Every structure is written in structure tokens, then in C-alpha cells.
C-alpha positions in Angstrom: 37.8 72.8 -87.1 39.2 72.4 -83.9 36.6 69.8 -83.5 37.0 68.5 -87.1 40.9 68.2 -86.2 39.9 66.2 -83.5 37.5 64.1 -84.7 40.4 63.1 -87.6 42.8 62.4 -84.6 40.3 60.3 -82.8 39.8 58.4 -86.0 43.9 58.2 -86.2 44.1 56.8 -83.1 41.0 54.8 -83.5 42.8 53.1 -86.1 46.5 52.6 -84.4 44.2 51.2 -81.6 42.6 48.8 -83.9 46.3 47.9 -85.5 47.9 47.2 -82.1 44.5 45.1 -80.5 44.8 43.4 -84.3 48.9 42.8 -83.6 48.8 41.8 -79.9 45.6 39.1 -81.1 48.0 38.1 -83.6 50.8 37.1 -81.2 48.7 35.9 -78.4 47.1 33.6 -81.0 50.5 32.3 -82.2 51.6 31.9 -78.2 48.5 30.0 -77.6 48.7 28.1 -80.9 52.8 27.8 -80.0 51.7 26.3 -76.2 49.5 23.7 -78.0 52.2 22.3 -80.0 54.8 22.2 -77.6 52.1 20.5 -74.9 51.5 18.0 -77.6 54.6 17.4 -78.7 56.1 16.6 -75.3 53.3 14.3 -74.7 54.6 12.5 -78.1 57.7 12.4 -76.5 56.8 10.9 -73.4 55.0 8.2 -75.0 57.6 7.5 -77.4 59.9 7.4 -74.0 57.4 4.8 -72.4 57.6 2.9 -75.5 60.9 2.2 -75.8 61.0 1.6 -72.4 58.4 -1.3 -72.7 60.1 -2.4 -75.5 63.5 -3.0 -74.0 61.4 -4.5 -70.6 60.0 -7.0 -73.8 63.4 -7.8 -75.0 64.8 -8.9 -71.1 61.6 -11.1 -70.2 61.7 -12.7 -73.8 65.7 -13.4 -72.4 64.9 -14.5 -69.5 62.0 -17.0 -70.9 64.7 -18.3 -73.2 67.1 -18.7 -70.6 64.4 -20.5 -68.4 63.4 -22.7 -71.0 66.8 -23.9 -71.8 67.6 -24.7 -67.9 64.1 -26.8 -67.9 65.0 -28.5 -71.0 68.1 -29.3 -69.2 67.0 -29.9 -66.0 64.5 -32.6 -68.0 67.2 -34.5 -69.7 68.8 -34.6 -66.2 65.7 -36.2 -64.3 65.0 -38.8 -67.3 68.9 -39.8 -67.2 68.4 -40.1 -63.3 65.1 -42.3 -63.8 67.1 -44.8 -65.7 69.0 -46.8 -63.3 72.0 -47.3 -65.5 71.8 -43.0 -66.3 71.6 -42.9 -62.1 74.8 -45.0 -61.7 77.6 -42.1 -62.2 75.5 -40.1 -60.0 75.7 -42.5 -57.4 79.4 -43.0 -57.8 80.3 -39.0 -57.6 77.6 -38.2 -54.5 76.8 -41.1 -52.5 80.4 -42.8 -53.2 78.8 -46.0 -53.2 79.8 -48.6 -55.5 78.3 -52.5 -56.5 80.0 -55.4 -55.8 83.2 -55.9 -57.3 83.2 -52.3 -58.7 86.0 -50.2 -57.0 86.5 -46.6 -56.9 89.8 -44.8 -57.7 90.4 -41.1 -56.7 92.4 -39.2 -59.1 93.7 -35.9 -57.7 95.6 -33.7 -60.1 99.1 -33.3 -60.4 100.6 -31.0 -58.0 102.3 -27.5 -59.7 105.7 -27.5 -60.7 108.1 -25.1 -58.3 111.1 -24.3 -59.8 114.3 -24.8 -57.5 117.1 -22.0 -57.7 
């Protein structure tokens, strides 16, 4: 009987060992699944961050393009005005201080600030 009891003990110990191994396998599987999910989540977060940065950069570039287009349009209008002799006259007066015969430049200086006398 001692041999039978030992066999029963071994079977019981084998069952416990199998349960422990099954539990360890499940815990390991859950840990691996959690690790894989975490890595995938981190990749999604990184990709979303890069996409947001690209969207902000694109918006900034579009704003720069709009500003440069407005500046180009203003410069084109200025060029058209300066190519016309009549349109260039005010620029000639202001920058070169040149006048036509029978013309005179009158310089008006701003009125001095009033000072209070005690």
C-alpha cells in the first residue's frame, strides 16, 4: 500500500504541476499579448503624433504661400504702375526729388508737439 499511496501522491503532484504550468502558460500568454498590444499602441501614438506635426507644418506652409502670393501681387501692381510714365511721377518726386519744368516740390514738416508752459 505504501507503493499505492506514493502513486496517488505522484498523480496528485503531477496534477498540481500541470495546473501550475497551465497557469504559468496563461500568465505568460497574457503578458505577451499585453506587450504586443502595448507596442502596437505605441506605434499608433507615434504615427498620430507625426501626422499632427505634418498637418501643422502644412498649415504653416500654406499660410506662407498665401502671404507670398499677396506680396507678389502687390509687387506686380507696383511694377505696372512704375512702367507707366504717369504712375512713376510720384516715385520720381519722392525718391529722386526731381521735378518737371514749371513744377515745384513743397515739403511739409509735421507740426511740433505742443509743450505746456508752467
